C-alpha positions in Angstrom: 5.2 -5.6 12.6 4.9 -5.0 9.0 6.4 -1.7 7.8 6.1 0.4 4.6 7.2 3.6 3.0 4.3 5.9 3.0 6.1 8.9 1.7 7.1 6.9 -1.4 3.6 5.5 -1.8 2.2 9.0 -1.4 4.5 10.3 -4.2 3.7 7.4 -6.5 -0.1 8.1 -6.2 0.4 11.8 -6.6 2.4 11.4 -9.8 -0.1 9.0 -11.2 -3.1 11.3 -10.6 -1.4 14.5 -11.8 -3.3 14.2 -15.1 -6.6 14.6 -13.3 -6.0 18.2 -12.9 -5.7 18.7 -16.6 -8.1 16.0 -17.9 -5.3 13.9 -19.4 -5.1 16.1 -22.6 -1.8 16.9 -24.3 -0.1 19.9 -22.8 -0.6 22.1 -26.0 -4.3 21.4 -26.1 -5.3 21.4 -22.5 -6.9 24.9 -22.7 -9.2 23.9 -25.7 -10.1 20.3 -25.5 -13.3 20.7 -23.3 -15.1 23.5 -21.8 -14.9 23.9 -18.1 -18.0 22.4 -16.5 -19.2 23.3 -13.0 -18.5 20.5 -10.4 -21.4 18.7 -9.0 -20.6 16.0 -6.5 -23.2 14.6 -4.1 -23.0 11.8 -1.6 -25.8 9.7 -0.1 -26.3 6.2 1.5 -28.5 3.3 0.5 -30.9 4.1 3.2 -31.4 7.5 1.9 -32.7 6.0 -1.4 -35.8 4.9 0.4 -36.8 8.3 1.7 -39.3 10.6 0.2 -36.5 13.1 -0.3 -33.0 12.0 -0.7 -30.6 13.6 1.9 -27.5 14.4 -0.3 -24.3 15.6 1.4 -21.3 17.2 -0.1 -17.5 16.5 0.1 -15.6 18.3 2.9 -13.6 21.1 1.5 -13.4 23.1 4.7 -10.6 23.5 7.2 -12.8 22.7 10.3 -11.6 19.3 11.1 -8.5 19.0 8.8 -6.0 18.6 11.8 -8.1 16.1 13.8 -6.6 12.9 12.4 -7.4 10.6 15.3 -11.2 9.9 15.6 -10.8 8.5 19.1 -9.0 11.4 20.6 -11.3 13.8 18.7 -14.4 12.2 20.5 -12.7 12.1 24.0 -12.7 8.3 24.2 -10.6 6.0 26.3 -7.7 4.4 24.5 -4.1 3.0 25.1 -2.3 6.1 24.0 -1.4 5.9 20.4 -3.3 6.0 17.1 -5.0 2.7 16.3 -4.7 1.2 19.9 -7.8 -0.5 21.4 -10.5 2.0 22.5 -13.6 2.2 24.7 -16.4 4.6 24.2 -16.8 7.1 27.1 -20.3 8.3 25.9 -23.0 5.9 27.0 -25.0 5.2 23.9 -24.8 1.4 23.4 -25.8 0.1 20.0 -27.9 -3.1 20.4 -29.0 -5.4 17.6 -31.8 -7.9 17.4 -29.5 -10.2 15.7 -26.2 -11.9 17.0 -23.1 -9.9 17.0 -19.5 -10.8 18.0 -19.2 -8.0 20.8 -15.6 -7.1 19.8 -15.7 -3.3 19.4 -12.2 -2.2 20.3 -11.2 -1.3 16.7 -14.5 0.1 15.4 -13.6 3.8 15.0 -10.8 2.8 12.5 -12.6 0.1 10.5 -15.0 0.2 7.6 -18.6 -0.9 8.1 -21.6 -1.2 5.8 -23.2 2.0 7.3 -20.0 3.9 6.4 -20.3 3.3 2.6 -21.4 6.4 0.6 -22.5 6.4 -3.0 -21.8 9.3 -5.4 -23.6 11.4 -7.9 -20.9 13.3 -9.9 -20.3 14.8 -13.3 -16.5 14.7 -12.9 -14.0 12.2 -11.9 -13.0 13.0 -8.3 -9.8 11.9 -6.4 -8.9 12.9 -2.8 -5.5 12.2 -1.3 -4.8 12.5 2.4 -1.4 11.9 4.2 -0.1 12.7 7.5 3.0 11.9 9.6 3.9 12.5 13.3 6.0 11.4 16.2 6.6 7.7 16.9 6.8 7.0 13.1 3.1 7.7 12.8 2.2 7.7 9.1 -1.3 7.5 7.4 -2.3 7.7 3.7 -5.8 7.6 2.2 -6.8 7.6 -1.4 -10.4 8.1 -2.5 -11.6 8.0 -6.0 -15.1 8.1 -7.7 -16.1 8.5 -11.3 -19.0 7.7 -13.6 -18.4 4.8 -15.9 -21.7 5.6 -17.7 -24.0 8.5 -17.1 -26.0 6.4 -14.7 -23.3 4.1 -13.4 -20.8 5.2 -10.8 -18.0 3.3 -9.3 -15.0 4.1 -6.9 -12.7 2.9 -4.2 -11.3 4.0 -0.8 -7.9 2.9 0.4 -6.5 3.7 3.8 -3.4 2.5 5.6 -1.7 3.7 8.7 0.8 2.5 11.4 2.5 3.7 14.5 6.0 2.4 15.6 8.3 3.0 18.6 5.8 4.5 21.1 6.2 2.0 24.0 7.8 -1.4 23.8 5.4 -3.9 22.0 2.9 -1.1 21.2 3.1 -0.9 17.3 -0.2 -0.7 15.4 -0.9 -1.3 11.8 -4.2 -0.8 9.9 -5.0 -1.4 6.2 -8.5 -1.1 4.8 -9.9 -1.1 1.2 -13.4 -0.7 -0.1 -15.0 -0.8 -3.5 -18.4 0.7 -4.2 -20.7 1.1 -7.2 -24.3 1.9 -8.0 -26.3 1.8 -11.2 -29.6 3.6 -12.0 -31.6 2.6 -15.1 -32.4 5.3 -17.6 -36.1 5.3 -16.6 -35.2 5.6 -12.9 -36.9 2.4 -11.9 -34.2 -0.1 -11.3 -31.3 0.6 -8.9 -28.4 -1.5 -8.0 -26.0 -1.0 -5.0 -22.8 -3.1 -4.6 -19.9 -2.7 -2.2 -17.1 -4.8 -0.7 -14.5 -4.0 1.9 -11.6 -5.6 3.6 -10.2 -4.6 7.1 -6.7 -5.9 8.4 -5.4 -5.0 11.9 -2.1 -6.1 13.3 -1.3 -5.0 16.9 1.5 -5.7 19.4 0.4 -6.0 23.1 2.4 -5.1 26.2 -0.1 -5.3 29.1 1.0 -1.8 30.3 4.1 -0.6 32.1 5.2 -2.7 35.2 5.4 0.2 37.6 3.7 3.5 38.0 6.8 5.3 39.2 8.7 4.7 36.0 6.3 7.0 34.2 4.4 9.2 36.8 7.5 10.1 38.9 10.5 9.7 36.6 8.5 11.5 33.8 10.5 10.1 30.8 10.5 12.1 27.6 8.9 10.8 24.4 12.1 9.2 23.2 12.7 7.5 26.5 9.2 5.9 26.7 10.4 3.2 24.3 12.6 1.9 27.2 9.9 1.6 29.9 9.5 -1.9 31.2 6.2 -3.5 30.2 4.4 -6.7 31.4 4.2 -8.6 28.1 7.2 -8.9 25.8 6.0 -11.1 22.9 2.3 -10.7 22.6 0.0 -9.4 20.0 -3.4 -9.6 18.2 -4.5 -10.0 14.6 -8.1 -9.0 13.3 -9.4 -9.4 9.8 -12.8 -9.1 8.2 -14.3 -8.7 4.8 -17.8 -8.0 3.6 -19.7 -8.3 0.4 -23.0 -6.4 -0.1 -25.5 -6.5 -3.1 -28.9 -4.7 -3.2 -31.4 -4.5 -6.0 -34.4 -2.1 -6.0 -37.2 -2.0 -8.6 -39.9 0.8 -8.6 -43.4 0.8 -10.1 -44.2 4.4 -10.5 -47.2 6.4 -11.5 -47.3 10.3 -11.7 -44.4 12.7 -11.5 -42.3 14.7 -9.1 -43.1 14.6 -5.5 -46.8 13.6 -6.1 -45.7 10.4 -7.9 -47.0 7.1 -6.3 -44.3 4.6 -5.9 -44.3 0.9 -5.0 -40.7 -0.4 -4.7 -39.5 -3.9 -4.2 -36.0 -4.6 -2.7 -33.7 -7.5 -2.2 -30.3 -7.4 -0.5 -27.6 -9.8 0.5 -24.6 -9.2 2.8 -22.1 -11.8 3.7 -19.3 -11.0 6.2 -16.5 -13.2 7.4 -13.7 -12.4 9.9 -11.1 -13.8 12.4 -9.5 -12.7 15.6 -6.3 -14.1 17.1 -4.2 -13.5 20.1 -0.7 -14.9 20.4 2.0 -14.8 23.2 5.0 -17.0 22.6 6.7 -16.1 26.0 4.7 -17.1 29.0 4.3 -14.5 31.8 2.9 -16.2 34.9 2.7 -12.7 36.8 0.3 -11.3 34.3 -2.0 -14.4 33.6 -3.3 -16.8 36.3 -4.3 -19.6 34.0 -2.6 -21.6 31.2 -5.1 -24.1 30.0 -3.5 -25.1 26.8 0.3 -24.6 27.4 2.9 -22.0 28.1 2.6 -20.3 24.6 -0.8 -18.9 23.6 -2.2 -19.0 20.1 -5.9 -18.4 20.5 -8.1 -17.8 17.5 -11.8 -17.5 16.3 -13.6 -17.2 13.0 -17.0 -15.9 12.4 -19.5 -15.7 9.5 -22.5 -13.3 9.3 -24.9 -13.8 6.4 -28.0 -11.6 6.0 -30.8 -11.7 3.5 -33.4 -8.9 3.4 -36.6 -8.5 1.3 -38.5 -5.1 1.4 -41.6 -3.5 0.1 -41.8 0.3 0.1 -44.8 2.3 -0.5 -45.1 6.0 -1.2 -48.6 7.3 -2.0 -47.4 10.6 -3.2 -47.3 14.0 -1.5 -50.8 15.7 -1.0 -49.6 19.2 -2.1 -53.0 20.7 -1.1 -52.6 19.7 2.6 -48.8 19.6 2.5 -48.7 15.9 3.6 -46.6 13.0 2.6 -45.9 9.5 3.9 -43.6 6.6 3.3 -44.1 3.0 4.5 -41.6 0.2 4.4 -42.3 -3.5 5.3 -39.4 -6.0 5.4 -38.3 -9.4 6.4 -34.7 -10.3 7.2 -32.8 -13.6 7.9 -29.5 -13.9 9.7 -27.2 -16.9 9.7 -24.4 -16.5 12.1 -21.6 -19.0 12.8 -18.7 -18.7 15.3 -15.8 -21.1 15.4 -13.6 -21.2 18.5 -12.3 -24.8 18.9 -15.9 -25.7 18.6 -18.6 -24.4 16.3 -21.7 -22.4 17.3 -24.5 -21.5 14.9 -27.4 -19.1 15.1 -30.4 -18.8 12.7 -33.0 -16.0 13.1 -35.9 -14.5 11.1 -37.3 -11.1 11.7 -40.0 -8.9 10.3 -40.2 -5.1 10.6 -41.6 -1.8 9.3 -40.8 1.9 9.0 -43.3 4.7 8.8 -42.6 8.4 8.0 -45.4 11.1 8.2 -44.7 14.6 7.2 -47.1 17.5 7.6 -46.1 21.2 7.3 -43.3 21.6 9.9 -44.0 18.2 11.7 -42.2 15.0 10.9 -42.8 11.6 12.7 -40.7 8.6 12.1 -41.6 5.1 13.6 -39.5 2.0 13.3 -40.0 -1.6 14.6 -38.5 -5.0 14.2 -39.3 -8.3 15.8 -37.5 -11.7 15.7 -40.4 -14.2 15.4 -38.5 -17.4 14.7 -35.1 -18.9 15.4 -32.5 -18.9 18.1 -33.1 -15.2 19.0 -36.8 -15.4 19.0 -38.4 -12.6 21.1 -35.7 -9.9 20.4 -37.3 -6.6 19.2 -36.6 -3.0 18.6 -39.1 -0.1 18.5 -38.4 3.6 18.1 -40.1 6.8 17.3 -38.9 10.4 16.7 -41.1 13.6 16.4 -39.4 16.7 14.9 -40.8 20.2 14.5 -38.8 22.3 12.0 -39.2 26.0 11.4 -37.1 28.5 9.6 -34.8 29.0 12.5 -35.6 26.2 15.0 -35.7 22.4 15.2 -37.3 20.9 18.3 -37.2 17.0 18.6 -38.1 14.2 20.9 -37.6 10.5 20.6 -37.8 7.2 22.3 -36.4 3.6 21.7 -37.0 0.2 23.2 -34.7 -2.7 22.6 -34.6 -6.3 23.7 -31.5 -8.1 22.6 -29.1 -10.9 23.6 -25.7 -10.6 25.0 -23.0 -10.8 22.3 -21.6 -14.2 21.5 -18.1 -13.6 23.1 -19.8 -12.7 26.4 -21.4 -16.2 26.4 -18.4 -18.3 24.8 -14.6 -18.1 25.4 -12.3 -20.9 24.8 -8.7 -19.5 25.1 -5.4 -20.4 26.9 -5.9 -17.8 29.6 -9.7 -17.3 29.9 -12.6 -19.9 29.5 -16.3 -19.5 30.1 -19.5 -21.0 28.8 -22.4 -18.7 30.1 -26.0 -19.1 29.5 -27.6 -16.4 27.2 -29.0 -13.3 28.8 -31.5 -10.9 27.6 -30.8 -7.2 27.7 -33.5 -4.6 27.7 -32.7 -0.9 26.9 -35.0 2.1 27.1 -33.7 5.4 25.8 -35.6 8.8 25.8 -34.2 11.9 24.0 -35.2 15.5 23.6 -33.5 18.6 22.4 -33.5 21.9 20.4 -31.4 23.1 17.6 -31.0 26.8 16.4 -28.8 26.7 13.3 -28.9 30.5 12.9 -27.3 30.9 16.4 -25.0 27.9 16.1 -26.6 26.3 19.2 -27.9 22.9 20.1 -29.1 21.4 23.5 -30.1 17.8 24.1 -31.0 15.6 26.9 -31.1 11.7 27.3 -32.0 9.1 29.8 -31.0 5.5 29.3 -32.1 2.6 31.4 -30.6 -0.9 30.9 -31.9 -4.1 32.5 -29.5 -6.9 32.2 -26.4 -4.7 31.8 -23.3 -6.9 31.0 -19.8 -5.9 31.8 -16.4 -7.4 32.7 -15.6 -7.6 36.3 -12.4 -7.0 38.2 -11.3 -10.6 37.2 -11.9 -9.8 33.6 -14.8 -12.2 33.5 -18.3 -11.4 32.0 -20.9 -10.5 34.6 -24.5 -9.3 34.5 -25.7 -6.5 36.8 -28.2 -7.6 39.4 -30.2 -4.3 39.0 -31.1 -1.8 36.4 -28.5 0.8 35.4 -29.7 4.4 34.6 -27.6 6.9 32.9 -28.8 10.6 32.5 -26.9 13.1 30.2 -27.1 16.5 28.6 -25.1 17.8 25.7 -24.5 21.4 24.8 -23.0 22.9 21.6 -22.4 26.6 21.0 -20.2 28.2 18.3 -19.4 31.9 18.0 -18.3 33.9 14.9 -17.1 37.5 15.1 -15.2 39.0 12.1 -12.2 36.8 11.5 -12.5 35.0 14.9 -14.3 31.9 15.9 -15.0 29.8 19.0 -16.5 26.3 19.2 -17.7 24.7 22.4 -18.9 21.1 23.2 -19.9 20.2 26.7 -21.2 16.7 27.7 -22.4 15.7 31.1 -23.5 12.2 32.1 -24.1 10.5 35.5 -24.8 6.8 36.2 -26.6 5.6 39.3 -24.3 2.5 39.7 -20.6 3.2 39.2 -19.9 -0.1 40.8 -20.6 -1.7 37.4 -20.3 1.3 34.9 -17.4 3.6 35.0 -17.9 6.9 33.1 -16.4 10.4 33.4 -19.2 13.0 34.3 -17.7 15.7 32.2 -16.2 15.7 28.8 -15.7 19.0 27.0 -14.0 20.4 23.9 -13.2 24.1 23.3 -11.5 25.8 20.4 -10.5 29.4 19.6 -9.2 30.2 16.1 -8.5 33.0 13.7 -9.4 32.7 9.9 -8.4 34.8 6.9 -9.3 34.4 3.3 -7.3 36.0 0.5 -7.3 36.1 -3.3 -11.0 35.5 -3.8 -11.0 32.6 -1.3 -8.3 30.7 -3.2 -6.1 31.1 -0.1 -7.5 30.4 3.4 -5.6 30.3 6.7 -6.9 29.2 10.0 -4.8 29.2 13.1 -6.0 28.3 16.6 -5.8 26.5 19.9 -8.1 23.8 21.2 -8.5 22.1 24.6 -10.0 18.9 25.7 -11.1 17.9 29.2 -12.2 14.6 30.8 -13.0 14.6 34.4 -11.6 12.0 36.8 -12.9 8.4 36.8 -11.6 4.9 37.3 -11.0 4.0 33.8 -11.3 0.4 32.8 -8.2 -1.8 32.5 -7.5 -3.5 29.2 -7.2 -7.4 28.9 -5.1 -8.2 25.7 -6.0 -12.0 25.7 -9.7 -11.3 25.3 -9.8 -7.9 23.8 -12.1 -6.5 26.4 -11.9 -3.7 28.9 -12.7 -4.6 32.5 -13.2 -2.9 35.9 -10.4 -1.9 38.3 -10.3 0.0 41.5 -6.7 1.1 42.0 -5.9 3.7 39.4 -7.8 7.0 38.7 -7.6 8.3 35.1 -7.9 11.6 33.3 -8.9 14.9 35.2 -6.5 16.7 32.8 -6.7 19.5 30.2 -5.1 18.6 26.9 -4.1 21.6 24.8 -3.2 21.5 21.1 -2.2 24.3 18.7 -2.8 24.1 14.9 -2.6 25.8 11.7 -4.6 24.8 8.7 -4.0 26.3 5.2 -6.0 25.9 2.0 -4.6 26.8 -1.5 -7.3 26.1 -4.0 -7.9 22.3 -3.8 -4.9 21.5 -1.7 -5.0 21.8 2.2 -2.3 21.4 4.7 -2.1 21.4 8.5 0.6 21.5 11.2 -0.1 20.9 14.9 1.5 20.5 18.2 -0.4 18.1 20.5 -0.4 18.4 24.3 1.7 21.6 24.6 0.9 21.8 28.3 2.8 18.6 29.0 4.3 18.8 32.5 3.2 22.4 32.8 -0.6 22.6 33.0 -1.0 18.8 32.3 0.8 16.3 34.5 1.6 12.8 33.4 -1.6 10.7 33.3 -3.4 7.6 32.1 -6.7 7.2 30.3 -6.3 3.5 30.5 -4.4 2.3 33.7 -0.7 1.5 33.1 -0.9 2.8 29.5 1.0 6.2 29.4 -0.1 9.0 27.2 2.4 10.8 25.1 3.9 14.2 25.8 4.1 17.0 23.3 4.3 15.8 19.7 4.2 17.3 16.2 2.1 16.3 13.3 1.9 17.5 9.7 -0.5 16.5 7.0 -2.1 17.3 3.6 -5.4 16.8 1.8 -5.5 17.2 -2.0 -8.6 17.0 -4.1 -8.5 16.6 -7.8 -11.5 17.2 -10.2 -11.5 16.0 -13.8 -14.1 16.5 -16.5 
């Protein structure tokens, strides 16, 4: 497992950006070179550009989530116990695509994707440094930078690297990701270009879990002793890499001014993605795997290419200020070429057409979307959705529906490895999802409901083989959020309930909750802010899926119950001008209120651990 010195790297980056605080001017002239300009930094996505009103967001300068450095743990999902380990979502909200996908999602919360790329509007150079460290040699560093090359041309990059070592035997994780982004807007506002590229690298060791429950659940080893627990695989691991390049051009024909302007916009975009996945095991273990098709040593690999081209036409007739009405219509056509190589080559070509319509009148907003594959290997796939929102000064009420017909991901159809092989016929999957809810921002309250029906639900059975359910699967759920503020005290609550009608094929916890109690104090005109508190997470008992290292999929099991524990953390977040720090103790109830437990069978969760981190933001004229 590759190692690196994050503290040294952090110090180098910190020293190299110190001039950003002073604008790079000589020491004796720093107070007189330039007047201090107010900072204006806005973020938006490419999809926001086609809306009637661009939804800008701001950088996060708060202390709200500073200490939450593990996105999987923060969302109450299932994983193997340490940062960066394979994960499975415990909230049933599957994302289907009318196009072909690989189906390997076990690293998604940690990777960069096209939808994650933000573009910037700023009048200053901006740099943000993040670093944290914790038990098991856990270290993470992130560097984000954005600046204007010209007044209407912005560019930046985002670099993140983290690793965890010495948790369990053969459990090390290593992630490295880098992205570059840039956007250009012509002086007359008619021509706009978006470009981005990103690279993801994942290197994981694999151990198959501990060999015996009693070593962990009965003997209750401390964190330092967990490195000595016997595991099922002693020389296995996985490697995942992908890279993506995206370029989009938009040209507007415009008449009129402001919101009443009529706009006709033509867009062309191209996205090329390549990736690979490999599983290796140089020491055969006949007690863990039943089949060895290619020999005692495993070296399974696959490569994939996903190339998409899209042409769009966007029409905005302009807002009718007299009737307070506006509309936005987009028509598009998109082509996908997908290729998978896994000892043999498989190709998919598909062509789709679609539209998006937005209507706004007074407090009502209606959004309709549709896409249909009319030619190629995935012909007949479709997606249709609609959402109606009524917004007043203090209330937002919404209702929505979505219908999707898609095809099982390619790895559920084809697998040609040393331990697993299958060649299944393609299967259609139909999803219907209905949602409704209410938000009361003034009262910090929201309540939502959903019902999701899947026909053709696919999963991995108890033999870790792909299977399609013989009947429809229904999942109903409700989510409640309520925050309280009183003087210097605050409480945040998140409660999620979901129930499936067929737990023989879909295993989910019914309850998943988060609760936080904190005290916050601001001093010296808000240049010093302190927040200290305690937070608790709860996941109700369920038979969590087992993990199969050779395929990268979670699969059903009956023998081990997971969760049904309360995890308690204490934290302290401090902000001093543009620098923020946190310190936290995770799982302080270890062996007191929280017994030893699994989220994934035979993969122990750590006891009480300490983490410390920093976020430092630099603004330069």
